[in-house]
VEXGUDO-149330 format. One record per residue (C-alpha): residue number from 0; residue in three letters; chain; x, y, z. Coordinates in nm, 2 decimals. Layout:
{rec NUM; 'ALA'; 'A'; {X; Y; Z}}
...
END
This chain:
{rec 0; 'MET'; 'A'; {0.01; 0.00; 0.02}}
{rec 1; 'ASN'; 'A'; {0.10; 0.36; -0.11}}
{rec 2; 'GLN'; 'A'; {0.18; 0.57; 0.17}}
{rec 3; 'ARG'; 'A'; {-0.12; 0.82; 0.01}}
{rec 4; 'ASN'; 'A'; {-0.36; 0.55; 0.08}}
{rec 5; 'SER'; 'A'; {-0.18; 0.47; 0.41}}
{rec 6; 'PHE'; 'A'; {-0.36; 0.75; 0.57}}
{rec 7; 'ASN'; 'A'; {-0.62; 0.97; 0.58}}
{rec 8; 'TYR'; 'A'; {-0.71; 1.23; 0.76}}
{rec 9; 'ALA'; 'A'; {-1.07; 1.31; 0.96}}
{rec 10; 'ASN'; 'A'; {-1.21; 1.59; 1.13}}
{rec 11; 'GLU'; 'A'; {-1.37; 1.51; 1.44}}
{rec 12; 'ALA'; 'A'; {-1.43; 1.68; 1.76}}
{rec 13; 'GLY'; 'A'; {-1.29; 2.06; 1.67}}
{rec 14; 'PHE'; 'A'; {-0.93; 1.96; 1.48}}
{rec 15; 'SER'; 'A'; {-0.78; 1.69; 1.30}}
{rec 16; 'ILE'; 'A'; {-0.75; 1.38; 1.40}}
{rec 17; 'LEU'; 'A'; {-0.42; 1.16; 1.21}}
{rec 18; 'ARG'; 'A'; {-0.62; 0.78; 1.12}}
{rec 19; 'ARG'; 'A'; {-0.32; 0.47; 1.06}}
{rec 20; 'THR'; 'A'; {-0.54; 0.27; 0.82}}
{rec 21; 'ILE'; 'A'; {-0.22; 0.02; 0.70}}
{rec 22; 'ASN'; 'A'; {-0.29; -0.21; 1.01}}
{rec 23; 'PRO'; 'A'; {-0.69; -0.18; 1.24}}
{rec 24; 'CYS'; 'A'; {-0.54; -0.11; 1.60}}
{rec 25; 'GLY'; 'A'; {-0.42; 0.19; 1.45}}
{rec 26; 'SER'; 'A'; {-0.72; 0.39; 1.42}}
{rec 27; 'ALA'; 'A'; {-0.87; 0.19; 1.64}}
{rec 28; 'THR'; 'A'; {-0.60; 0.28; 1.88}}
{rec 29; 'ILE'; 'A'; {-0.66; 0.64; 1.80}}
{rec 30; 'LEU'; 'A'; {-1.05; 0.65; 1.84}}
{rec 31; 'ASN'; 'A'; {-1.01; 0.43; 2.21}}
{rec 32; 'ALA'; 'A'; {-0.79; 0.73; 2.28}}
{rec 33; 'LEU'; 'A'; {-1.01; 1.02; 2.15}}
{rec 34; 'LEU'; 'A'; {-1.36; 0.92; 2.30}}
{rec 35; 'SER'; 'A'; {-1.27; 0.77; 2.61}}
{rec 36; 'ALA'; 'A'; {-1.50; 0.89; 2.90}}
{rec 37; 'PRO'; 'A'; {-1.20; 1.15; 3.14}}
{rec 38; 'ILE'; 'A'; {-1.08; 1.24; 2.76}}
{rec 39; 'LEU'; 'A'; {-1.44; 1.33; 2.68}}
{rec 40; 'PHE'; 'A'; {-1.53; 1.48; 3.07}}
{rec 41; 'PHE'; 'A'; {-1.17; 1.71; 3.03}}
{rec 42; 'VAL'; 'A'; {-1.33; 1.81; 2.70}}
{rec 43; 'LEU'; 'A'; {-1.68; 1.87; 2.91}}
{rec 44; 'GLY'; 'A'; {-1.48; 2.11; 3.14}}
{rec 45; 'ALA'; 'A'; {-1.37; 2.32; 2.89}}
{rec 46; 'ALA'; 'A'; {-1.69; 2.41; 2.77}}
{rec 47; 'ILE'; 'A'; {-1.81; 2.47; 3.04}}
{rec 48; 'ALA'; 'A'; {-1.56; 2.73; 3.12}}
{rec 49; 'ALA'; 'A'; {-1.67; 2.83; 2.73}}
{rec 50; 'VAL'; 'A'; {-2.01; 2.99; 2.81}}
{rec 51; 'GLY'; 'A'; {-1.86; 3.13; 3.16}}
{rec 52; 'ALA'; 'A'; {-2.05; 2.86; 3.35}}
{rec 53; 'ARG'; 'A'; {-1.83; 2.79; 3.73}}
{rec 54; 'LEU'; 'A'; {-1.82; 2.35; 3.85}}
{rec 55; 'PRO'; 'A'; {-2.04; 2.28; 4.12}}
{rec 56; 'LEU'; 'A'; {-1.70; 2.13; 4.28}}
{rec 57; 'PRO'; 'A'; {-1.60; 2.24; 4.61}}
{rec 58; 'ASP'; 'A'; {-1.27; 2.38; 4.73}}
{rec 59; 'GLY'; 'A'; {-0.97; 2.27; 4.73}}
{rec 60; 'PHE'; 'A'; {-1.15; 1.88; 4.50}}
{rec 61; 'GLY'; 'A'; {-0.90; 1.96; 4.22}}
{rec 62; 'LYS'; 'A'; {-0.57; 1.90; 4.52}}
{rec 63; 'ALA'; 'A'; {-0.72; 1.59; 4.68}}
{rec 64; 'VAL'; 'A'; {-0.82; 1.38; 4.37}}
{rec 65; 'ALA'; 'A'; {-0.47; 1.47; 4.25}}
{rec 66; 'ALA'; 'A'; {-0.38; 1.34; 4.57}}
{rec 67; 'TYR'; 'A'; {-0.56; 1.04; 4.57}}
{rec 68; 'LEU'; 'A'; {-0.43; 0.93; 4.18}}
{rec 69; 'LEU'; 'A'; {-0.06; 0.98; 4.33}}
{rec 70; 'VAL'; 'A'; {-0.13; 0.75; 4.56}}
{rec 71; 'ALA'; 'A'; {-0.29; 0.57; 4.30}}
{rec 72; 'ILE'; 'A'; {-0.04; 0.50; 4.11}}
{rec 73; 'GLY'; 'A'; {0.26; 0.54; 4.28}}
{rec 74; 'LEU'; 'A'; {0.08; 0.21; 4.45}}
{rec 75; 'LYS'; 'A'; {0.03; 0.07; 4.13}}
{rec 76; 'GLY'; 'A'; {0.39; 0.17; 3.95}}
{rec 77; 'GLY'; 'A'; {0.58; 0.00; 4.26}}
{rec 78; 'VAL'; 'A'; {0.31; -0.39; 4.31}}
{rec 79; 'ALA'; 'A'; {0.46; -0.41; 3.88}}
{rec 80; 'LEU'; 'A'; {0.78; -0.28; 3.97}}
{rec 81; 'SER'; 'A'; {0.83; -0.54; 4.26}}
{rec 82; 'GLY'; 'A'; {0.84; -0.80; 4.03}}
{rec 83; 'ALA'; 'A'; {1.10; -0.65; 3.79}}
{rec 84; 'ASP'; 'A'; {1.46; -0.68; 3.69}}
{rec 85; 'LEU'; 'A'; {1.59; -0.35; 3.85}}
{rec 86; 'ALA'; 'A'; {1.92; -0.33; 3.75}}
{rec 87; 'ALA'; 'A'; {1.77; -0.35; 3.40}}
{rec 88; 'VAL'; 'A'; {1.56; -0.04; 3.45}}
{rec 89; 'LEU'; 'A'; {1.81; 0.19; 3.57}}
{rec 90; 'PRO'; 'A'; {1.90; 0.26; 3.21}}
{rec 91; 'LEU'; 'A'; {1.54; 0.40; 3.12}}
{rec 92; 'ILE'; 'A'; {1.59; 0.61; 3.48}}
{rec 93; 'ALA'; 'A'; {1.96; 0.74; 3.38}}
{rec 94; 'VAL'; 'A'; {1.84; 0.88; 3.04}}
{rec 95; 'SER'; 'A'; {1.48; 0.98; 3.21}}
{rec 96; 'GLY'; 'A'; {1.66; 1.22; 3.43}}
{rec 97; 'LEU'; 'A'; {1.92; 1.30; 3.13}}
{rec 98; 'LEU'; 'A'; {1.59; 1.38; 2.94}}
{rec 99; 'SER'; 'A'; {1.42; 1.64; 3.16}}
{rec 100; 'LEU'; 'A'; {1.85; 1.80; 3.23}}
{rec 101; 'THR'; 'A'; {1.87; 1.86; 2.89}}
{rec 102; 'MET'; 'A'; {1.58; 1.97; 2.71}}
{rec 103; 'PRO'; 'A'; {1.57; 2.30; 2.89}}
{rec 104; 'LEU'; 'A'; {1.83; 2.39; 2.65}}
{rec 105; 'LEU'; 'A'; {1.68; 2.32; 2.31}}
{rec 106; 'ALA'; 'A'; {1.35; 2.49; 2.46}}
{rec 107; 'PHE'; 'A'; {1.61; 2.76; 2.58}}
{rec 108; 'VAL'; 'A'; {1.76; 2.85; 2.20}}
{rec 109; 'ALA'; 'A'; {1.44; 2.89; 2.07}}
{rec 110; 'LEU'; 'A'; {1.24; 3.11; 2.32}}
{rec 111; 'ARG'; 'A'; {1.56; 3.35; 2.29}}
{rec 112; 'ARG'; 'A'; {1.61; 3.30; 1.93}}
{rec 113; 'LEU'; 'A'; {1.28; 3.28; 1.79}}
{rec 114; 'ALA'; 'A'; {1.01; 3.41; 2.04}}
{rec 115; 'GLY'; 'A'; {1.23; 3.69; 2.12}}
{rec 116; 'LEU'; 'A'; {1.18; 3.65; 2.55}}
{rec 117; 'GLY'; 'A'; {1.46; 3.77; 2.76}}
{rec 118; 'ARG'; 'A'; {1.72; 3.52; 2.94}}
{rec 119; 'VAL'; 'A'; {1.51; 3.47; 3.29}}
{rec 120; 'ASP'; 'A'; {1.17; 3.38; 3.13}}
{rec 121; 'ALA'; 'A'; {1.30; 3.20; 2.88}}
{rec 122; 'ALA'; 'A'; {1.50; 3.04; 3.11}}
{rec 123; 'ALA'; 'A'; {1.16; 2.94; 3.31}}
{rec 124; 'VAL'; 'A'; {0.95; 2.82; 3.08}}
{rec 125; 'ALA'; 'A'; {1.27; 2.61; 2.96}}
{rec 126; 'ALA'; 'A'; {1.23; 2.41; 3.33}}
{rec 127; 'HIS'; 'A'; {0.88; 2.38; 3.24}}
{rec 128; 'TYR'; 'A'; {0.90; 2.22; 2.97}}
{rec 129; 'GLY'; 'A'; {1.17; 1.97; 3.07}}
{rec 130; 'SER'; 'A'; {0.99; 1.88; 3.32}}
{rec 131; 'VAL'; 'A'; {0.67; 1.64; 3.32}}
{rec 132; 'SER'; 'A'; {0.36; 1.68; 3.37}}
{rec 133; 'LEU'; 'A'; {0.17; 1.39; 3.56}}
{rec 134; 'VAL'; 'A'; {-0.18; 1.43; 3.43}}
{rec 135; 'THR'; 'A'; {-0.06; 1.40; 3.05}}
{rec 136; 'PHE'; 'A'; {0.11; 1.10; 3.17}}
{rec 137; 'VAL'; 'A'; {-0.24; 0.94; 3.34}}
{rec 138; 'ALA'; 'A'; {-0.38; 1.00; 3.00}}
{rec 139; 'ALA'; 'A'; {-0.12; 0.85; 2.84}}
{rec 140; 'THR'; 'A'; {-0.19; 0.55; 3.02}}
{rec 141; 'GLU'; 'A'; {-0.54; 0.57; 2.94}}
{rec 142; 'ALA'; 'A'; {-0.48; 0.55; 2.59}}
{rec 143; 'LEU'; 'A'; {-0.27; 0.25; 2.65}}
{rec 144; 'SER'; 'A'; {-0.59; 0.05; 2.88}}
{rec 145; 'ALA'; 'A'; {-0.82; 0.19; 2.55}}
{rec 146; 'ALA'; 'A'; {-0.58; 0.00; 2.35}}
{rec 147; 'GLY'; 'A'; {-0.53; -0.29; 2.52}}
{rec 148; 'ILE'; 'A'; {-0.11; -0.18; 2.52}}
{rec 149; 'GLY'; 'A'; {0.02; -0.27; 2.85}}
{rec 150; 'PHE'; 'A'; {0.34; -0.09; 3.08}}
{rec 151; 'GLY'; 'A'; {0.57; -0.17; 3.32}}
{rec 152; 'GLY'; 'A'; {0.58; -0.02; 3.67}}
{rec 153; 'HIS'; 'A'; {0.90; 0.18; 3.65}}
{rec 154; 'MET'; 'A'; {0.77; 0.41; 3.44}}
{rec 155; 'VAL'; 'A'; {0.60; 0.57; 3.73}}
{rec 156; 'ALA'; 'A'; {1.00; 0.59; 3.85}}
{rec 157; 'ALA'; 'A'; {1.08; 0.75; 3.56}}
{rec 158; 'LEU'; 'A'; {0.79; 1.00; 3.58}}
{rec 159; 'ALA'; 'A'; {0.94; 1.12; 3.92}}
{rec 160; 'VAL'; 'A'; {1.31; 1.15; 3.78}}
{rec 161; 'MET'; 'A'; {1.22; 1.37; 3.58}}
{rec 162; 'GLU'; 'A'; {1.04; 1.63; 3.77}}
{rec 163; 'ALA'; 'A'; {1.38; 1.82; 3.98}}
{rec 164; 'PRO'; 'A'; {1.69; 1.82; 3.68}}
{rec 165; 'ALA'; 'A'; {1.49; 2.06; 3.44}}
{rec 166; 'ILE'; 'A'; {1.44; 2.29; 3.79}}
{rec 167; 'VAL'; 'A'; {1.82; 2.29; 3.80}}
{rec 168; 'THR'; 'A'; {1.87; 2.36; 3.43}}
{rec 169; 'GLY'; 'A'; {1.64; 2.71; 3.43}}
{rec 170; 'LEU'; 'A'; {1.80; 2.79; 3.72}}
{rec 171; 'VAL'; 'A'; {2.17; 2.75; 3.59}}
{rec 172; 'LEU'; 'A'; {2.02; 2.95; 3.20}}
{rec 173; 'ALA'; 'A'; {1.86; 3.22; 3.45}}
{rec 174; 'GLY'; 'A'; {2.25; 3.34; 3.54}}
{rec 175; 'ALA'; 'A'; {2.41; 3.49; 3.81}}
{rec 176; 'GLY'; 'A'; {2.07; 3.62; 3.90}}
{rec 177; 'ALA'; 'A'; {1.88; 3.35; 4.00}}
{rec 178; 'VAL'; 'A'; {2.25; 3.19; 4.15}}
{rec 179; 'GLY'; 'A'; {2.32; 3.45; 4.31}}
{rec 180; 'ALA'; 'A'; {2.63; 3.73; 4.42}}
{rec 181; 'VAL'; 'A'; {2.93; 3.49; 4.44}}
{rec 182; 'THR'; 'A'; {3.19; 3.72; 4.67}}
{rec 183; 'ARG'; 'A'; {3.46; 3.66; 4.91}}
{rec 184; 'THR'; 'A'; {3.49; 3.62; 5.31}}
{rec 185; 'ALA'; 'A'; {3.78; 3.82; 5.50}}
{rec 186; 'GLY'; 'A'; {3.85; 3.46; 5.58}}
{rec 187; 'GLY'; 'A'; {3.90; 3.43; 5.14}}
{rec 188; 'ALA'; 'A'; {3.57; 3.12; 5.14}}
{rec 189; 'ILE'; 'A'; {3.37; 3.15; 4.89}}
{rec 190; 'ALA'; 'A'; {3.02; 3.25; 5.01}}
{rec 191; 'VAL'; 'A'; {2.68; 3.26; 4.72}}
{rec 192; 'ALA'; 'A'; {2.46; 3.53; 4.82}}
{rec 193; 'SER'; 'A'; {2.07; 3.54; 4.72}}
{rec 194; 'PRO'; 'A'; {1.94; 3.86; 4.58}}
{rec 195; 'PRO'; 'A'; {1.65; 4.03; 4.78}}
{rec 196; 'GLY'; 'A'; {1.36; 3.83; 4.72}}
{rec 197; 'HIS'; 'A'; {1.59; 3.53; 4.64}}
{rec 198; 'ALA'; 'A'; {1.55; 3.24; 4.80}}
{rec 199; 'GLY'; 'A'; {1.88; 3.12; 4.59}}
{rec 200; 'PHE'; 'A'; {2.01; 2.78; 4.38}}
{rec 201; 'GLY'; 'A'; {2.02; 2.56; 4.73}}
{rec 202; 'GLU'; 'A'; {1.72; 2.59; 4.86}}
{rec 203; 'ALA'; 'A'; {1.56; 2.61; 4.49}}
{rec 204; 'VAL'; 'A'; {1.65; 2.28; 4.42}}
{rec 205; 'ARG'; 'A'; {1.66; 2.15; 4.74}}
{rec 206; 'GLU'; 'A'; {1.20; 2.31; 4.71}}
{rec 207; 'ALA'; 'A'; {1.22; 2.12; 4.38}}
{rec 208; 'CYS'; 'A'; {1.39; 1.77; 4.52}}
{rec 209; 'LEU'; 'A'; {1.13; 1.76; 4.82}}
{rec 210; 'ASN'; 'A'; {0.82; 1.88; 4.65}}
{rec 211; 'GLY'; 'A'; {0.56; 1.74; 4.80}}
{rec 212; 'SER'; 'A'; {0.40; 1.58; 4.52}}
{rec 213; 'ILE'; 'A'; {0.71; 1.40; 4.36}}
{rec 214; 'LEU'; 'A'; {0.75; 1.24; 4.81}}
{rec 215; 'LEU'; 'A'; {0.35; 1.17; 4.80}}
{rec 216; 'LEU'; 'A'; {0.48; 0.95; 4.46}}
{rec 217; 'LEU'; 'A'; {0.75; 0.83; 4.52}}
{rec 218; 'GLY'; 'A'; {0.63; 0.69; 4.91}}
{rec 219; 'ALA'; 'A'; {0.33; 0.54; 4.76}}
{rec 220; 'LEU'; 'A'; {0.56; 0.40; 4.48}}
{rec 221; 'ALA'; 'A'; {0.84; 0.25; 4.83}}
{rec 222; 'VAL'; 'A'; {0.52; 0.08; 4.96}}
{rec 223; 'GLY'; 'A'; {0.33; -0.05; 4.70}}
{rec 224; 'LEU'; 'A'; {0.69; -0.21; 4.56}}
{rec 225; 'VAL'; 'A'; {0.73; -0.29; 4.91}}
{rec 226; 'ILE'; 'A'; {0.34; -0.49; 4.96}}
{rec 227; 'GLY'; 'A'; {0.30; -0.65; 4.58}}
{rec 228; 'GLU'; 'A'; {0.07; -0.76; 4.41}}
{rec 229; 'ALA'; 'A'; {-0.04; -0.96; 4.78}}
{rec 230; 'GLY'; 'A'; {-0.04; -0.64; 5.00}}
{rec 231; 'MET'; 'A'; {-0.24; -0.51; 4.68}}
{rec 232; 'ALA'; 'A'; {-0.44; -0.71; 4.68}}
{rec 233; 'PRO'; 'A'; {-0.68; -0.59; 5.01}}
{rec 234; 'LEU'; 'A'; {-0.70; -0.25; 4.86}}
{rec 235; 'GLN'; 'A'; {-0.87; -0.29; 4.47}}
{rec 236; 'GLY'; 'A'; {-1.14; -0.11; 4.62}}
{rec 237; 'LEU'; 'A'; {-1.05; 0.14; 4.72}}
{rec 238; 'PHE'; 'A'; {-0.76; 0.26; 4.41}}
{rec 239; 'VAL'; 'A'; {-0.80; 0.03; 4.14}}
{rec 240; 'ALA'; 'A'; {-1.20; -0.03; 4.08}}
{rec 241; 'PRO'; 'A'; {-1.29; 0.32; 4.18}}
{rec 242; 'TRP'; 'A'; {-1.01; 0.52; 3.93}}
{rec 243; 'ASN'; 'A'; {-1.14; 0.56; 3.58}}
{rec 244; 'GLY'; 'A'; {-1.48; 0.74; 3.73}}
{rec 245; 'VAL'; 'A'; {-1.21; 0.98; 3.99}}
{rec 246; 'LEU'; 'A'; {-1.00; 1.01; 3.66}}
{rec 247; 'CYS'; 'A'; {-1.32; 1.18; 3.46}}
{rec 248; 'LEU'; 'A'; {-1.38; 1.42; 3.75}}
{rec 249; 'PHE'; 'A'; {-0.98; 1.53; 3.78}}
{rec 250; 'LEU'; 'A'; {-0.98; 1.60; 3.43}}
{rec 251; 'LEU'; 'A'; {-1.35; 1.80; 3.44}}
{rec 252; 'GLU'; 'A'; {-1.19; 1.99; 3.66}}
{rec 253; 'MET'; 'A'; {-0.90; 2.04; 3.45}}
{rec 254; 'GLY'; 'A'; {-1.01; 2.11; 3.24}}
{rec 255; 'HIS'; 'A'; {-1.25; 2.42; 3.30}}
{rec 256; 'VAL'; 'A'; {-0.91; 2.52; 3.48}}
{rec 257; 'ALA'; 'A'; {-0.70; 2.45; 3.04}}
{rec 258; 'ALA'; 'A'; {-0.98; 2.65; 2.89}}
{rec 259; 'ARG'; 'A'; {-0.99; 2.91; 3.14}}
{rec 260; 'ARG'; 'A'; {-0.64; 2.98; 3.08}}
{rec 261; 'LEU'; 'A'; {-0.68; 2.88; 2.67}}
{rec 262; 'SER'; 'A'; {-0.77; 3.23; 2.71}}
{rec 263; 'GLU'; 'A'; {-0.43; 3.47; 2.88}}
{rec 264; 'ALA'; 'A'; {-0.26; 3.23; 2.64}}
{rec 265; 'ALA'; 'A'; {-0.44; 3.43; 2.34}}
{rec 266; 'THR'; 'A'; {-0.21; 3.70; 2.49}}
{rec 267; 'LEU'; 'A'; {0.10; 3.55; 2.37}}
{rec 268; 'GLY'; 'A'; {0.17; 3.59; 2.09}}
{rec 269; 'PRO'; 'A'; {0.09; 3.37; 1.69}}
{rec 270; 'ARG'; 'A'; {0.50; 3.27; 1.82}}
{rec 271; 'LEU'; 'A'; {0.50; 3.19; 2.24}}
{rec 272; 'VAL'; 'A'; {0.15; 3.01; 2.13}}
{rec 273; 'ALA'; 'A'; {0.35; 2.77; 1.81}}
{rec 274; 'PHE'; 'A'; {0.57; 2.73; 2.04}}
{rec 275; 'GLY'; 'A'; {0.39; 2.63; 2.30}}
{rec 276; 'VAL'; 'A'; {0.27; 2.35; 2.03}}
{rec 277; 'ALA'; 'A'; {0.58; 2.26; 1.87}}
{rec 278; 'MET'; 'A'; {0.82; 2.18; 2.22}}
{rec 279; 'PRO'; 'A'; {0.57; 1.86; 2.28}}
{rec 280; 'LEU'; 'A'; {0.67; 1.77; 1.92}}
{rec 281; 'THR'; 'A'; {1.06; 1.77; 1.99}}
{rec 282; 'GLY'; 'A'; {1.03; 1.71; 2.22}}
{rec 283; 'ALA'; 'A'; {0.82; 1.40; 2.15}}
{rec 284; 'ALA'; 'A'; {1.04; 1.30; 1.91}}
{rec 285; 'ILE'; 'A'; {1.35; 1.29; 2.09}}
{rec 286; 'GLY'; 'A'; {1.18; 1.09; 2.36}}
{rec 287; 'LEU'; 'A'; {1.13; 0.84; 2.10}}
{rec 288; 'ILE'; 'A'; {1.46; 0.84; 1.95}}
{rec 289; 'ALA'; 'A'; {1.55; 0.74; 2.35}}
{rec 290; 'ALA'; 'A'; {1.28; 0.49; 2.37}}
{rec 291; 'ARG'; 'A'; {1.43; 0.31; 2.03}}
{rec 292; 'GLY'; 'A'; {1.72; 0.37; 2.15}}
{rec 293; 'LEU'; 'A'; {1.67; 0.17; 2.54}}
{rec 294; 'GLY'; 'A'; {1.46; -0.08; 2.31}}
{rec 295; 'LEU'; 'A'; {1.15; 0.01; 2.56}}
{rec 296; 'PRO'; 'A'; {0.81; -0.24; 2.48}}
{rec 297; 'THR'; 'A'; {0.55; -0.04; 2.29}}
{rec 298; 'GLY'; 'A'; {0.36; 0.01; 2.58}}
{rec 299; 'ASP'; 'A'; {0.66; 0.19; 2.81}}
{rec 300; 'ALA'; 'A'; {0.76; 0.38; 2.50}}
{rec 301; 'VAL'; 'A'; {0.47; 0.56; 2.50}}
{rec 302; 'LEU'; 'A'; {0.51; 0.66; 2.80}}
{rec 303; 'LEU'; 'A'; {0.86; 0.84; 2.74}}
{rec 304; 'VAL'; 'A'; {0.74; 0.97; 2.46}}
{rec 305; 'THR'; 'A'; {0.51; 1.14; 2.59}}
{rec 306; 'LEU'; 'A'; {0.72; 1.21; 2.98}}
{rec 307; 'ALA'; 'A'; {0.92; 1.41; 2.70}}
{rec 308; 'ALA'; 'A'; {0.70; 1.59; 2.52}}
{rec 309; 'SER'; 'A'; {0.48; 1.73; 2.84}}
{rec 310; 'ALA'; 'A'; {0.52; 2.01; 3.02}}
{rec 311; 'SER'; 'A'; {0.50; 2.09; 3.45}}
{rec 312; 'TYR'; 'A'; {0.23; 2.34; 3.59}}
{rec 313; 'ILE'; 'A'; {0.28; 2.19; 3.91}}
{rec 314; 'ALA'; 'A'; {0.61; 2.17; 4.05}}
{rec 315; 'VAL'; 'A'; {0.77; 2.38; 3.88}}
{rec 316; 'PRO'; 'A'; {0.62; 2.74; 3.94}}
{rec 317; 'ALA'; 'A'; {0.62; 2.60; 4.23}}
{rec 318; 'ALA'; 'A'; {0.98; 2.57; 4.28}}
{rec 319; 'LEU'; 'A'; {1.09; 2.86; 4.10}}
{rec 320; 'ARG'; 'A'; {0.82; 3.12; 4.25}}
{rec 321; 'SER'; 'A'; {1.07; 3.17; 4.54}}
{rec 322; 'ALA'; 'A'; {1.39; 3.14; 4.35}}
{rec 323; 'LEU'; 'A'; {1.30; 3.36; 4.02}}
{rec 324; 'PRO'; 'A'; {1.03; 3.61; 4.12}}
{rec 325; 'GLU'; 'A'; {1.14; 3.82; 3.84}}
{rec 326; 'ALA'; 'A'; {1.01; 3.54; 3.63}}
{rec 327; 'ASP'; 'A'; {0.67; 3.63; 3.45}}
{rec 328; 'GLU'; 'A'; {0.40; 3.37; 3.55}}
{rec 329; 'GLY'; 'A'; {0.20; 3.51; 3.28}}
{rec 330; 'ILE'; 'A'; {0.41; 3.33; 3.00}}
{rec 331; 'SER'; 'A'; {0.48; 3.05; 3.15}}
{rec 332; 'LEU'; 'A'; {0.20; 2.88; 3.27}}
{rec 333; 'PRO'; 'A'; {-0.07; 3.01; 3.07}}
{rec 334; 'LEU'; 'A'; {0.15; 2.82; 2.76}}
{rec 335; 'ALA'; 'A'; {0.24; 2.51; 2.98}}
{rec 336; 'LEU'; 'A'; {-0.09; 2.52; 3.08}}
{rec 337; 'GLY'; 'A'; {-0.36; 2.66; 2.83}}
{rec 338; 'ILE'; 'A'; {-0.16; 2.55; 2.53}}
{rec 339; 'THR'; 'A'; {0.08; 2.29; 2.55}}
{rec 340; 'PHE'; 'A'; {-0.14; 2.05; 2.81}}
{rec 341; 'PRO'; 'A'; {-0.44; 2.00; 2.64}}
{rec 342; 'PHE'; 'A'; {-0.29; 1.96; 2.31}}
{rec 343; 'ASN'; 'A'; {-0.08; 1.64; 2.42}}
{rec 344; 'VAL'; 'A'; {-0.47; 1.58; 2.63}}
{rec 345; 'THR'; 'A'; {-0.67; 1.55; 2.29}}
{rec 346; 'VAL'; 'A'; {-0.42; 1.60; 2.00}}
{rec 347; 'GLY'; 'A'; {-0.10; 1.52; 2.11}}
{rec 348; 'VAL'; 'A'; {-0.12; 1.13; 2.30}}
{rec 349; 'PRO'; 'A'; {-0.34; 0.98; 2.04}}
{rec 350; 'LEU'; 'A'; {0.00; 1.08; 1.83}}
{rec 351; 'TYR'; 'A'; {0.28; 0.98; 2.00}}
{rec 352; 'LEU'; 'A'; {0.09; 0.68; 2.04}}
{rec 353; 'TRP'; 'A'; {0.04; 0.65; 1.67}}
{rec 354; 'ALA'; 'A'; {0.41; 0.73; 1.61}}
{rec 355; 'VAL'; 'A'; {0.49; 0.44; 1.84}}
{rec 356; 'THR'; 'A'; {0.31; 0.12; 1.72}}
{rec 357; 'ALA'; 'A'; {0.34; 0.22; 1.36}}
{rec 358; 'LEU'; 'A'; {0.74; 0.22; 1.43}}
{rec 359; 'THR'; 'A'; {0.72; -0.08; 1.61}}
END
């Protein structure tokens, strides 16, 4: 079958969906991912925000559900990891950390040269795009489940590892303003003084590594690793059976939040908006190369590609708020949450799943 007959394009739900017709599994995979209940609830939340209505959810609902998801993901990942060969997982962990550490460099160059951002703002945005999004990761796991494709629990460890390194790179890229002034004391010792209003490089890195979400995820992962399948069996009713329903409610709120951020993103300008779509595609391509180099199976490869394509809108803003107070959150958050996140959830994840299955 030639290339022209291999693909067709259809407009569904207001955006173009790439369907693979060589292999029936490709088309079904994309449709199942796009028409799954969690994604439809995300669209519903966005639609409610678009008409100016509020969700009838209590304050703090999103944070409580996010904590539940972190524990559930960590437990299931730990249980799966308990039966895995840990030595075989180490290359994946090393590559994941390296991706998070180096991806901001590419984003920084693009933001400086193509979008014309200042050094500090470009560094802050770049850190967001080197780190990862838990919800995008969850959306990818749901797409895999809908396609009947398994994945390893060690991918949760990769998720946790990719949170913090990008923050370090972002602070370094921001320059001396983030690190502080280097001076010598009377005794000749070198001291680093943080500028007024800055938390300092070391404190920002510490805050990134000790982020509550990361610690909760890693802690639940450790618990799952210890208890194994036998210990997880009594917890099925709380952390496995309600998973899809809770995820639907969470994505309902996330769709509402993302739609509000989308209105802010309209003020960013075409170059930054283009970056918000081009950068996840670039990250996905780099993640795909890394996945093939590691020889990952399909499910694991899709998740690594998705992580490389995602952007943080929780851990990184929290860490940079005190370390880089001069960075404009009106740029980074609308980009990560208003442009990249909806793109990844609705179009990116099915596209990454198709790309990996097409190549493997």
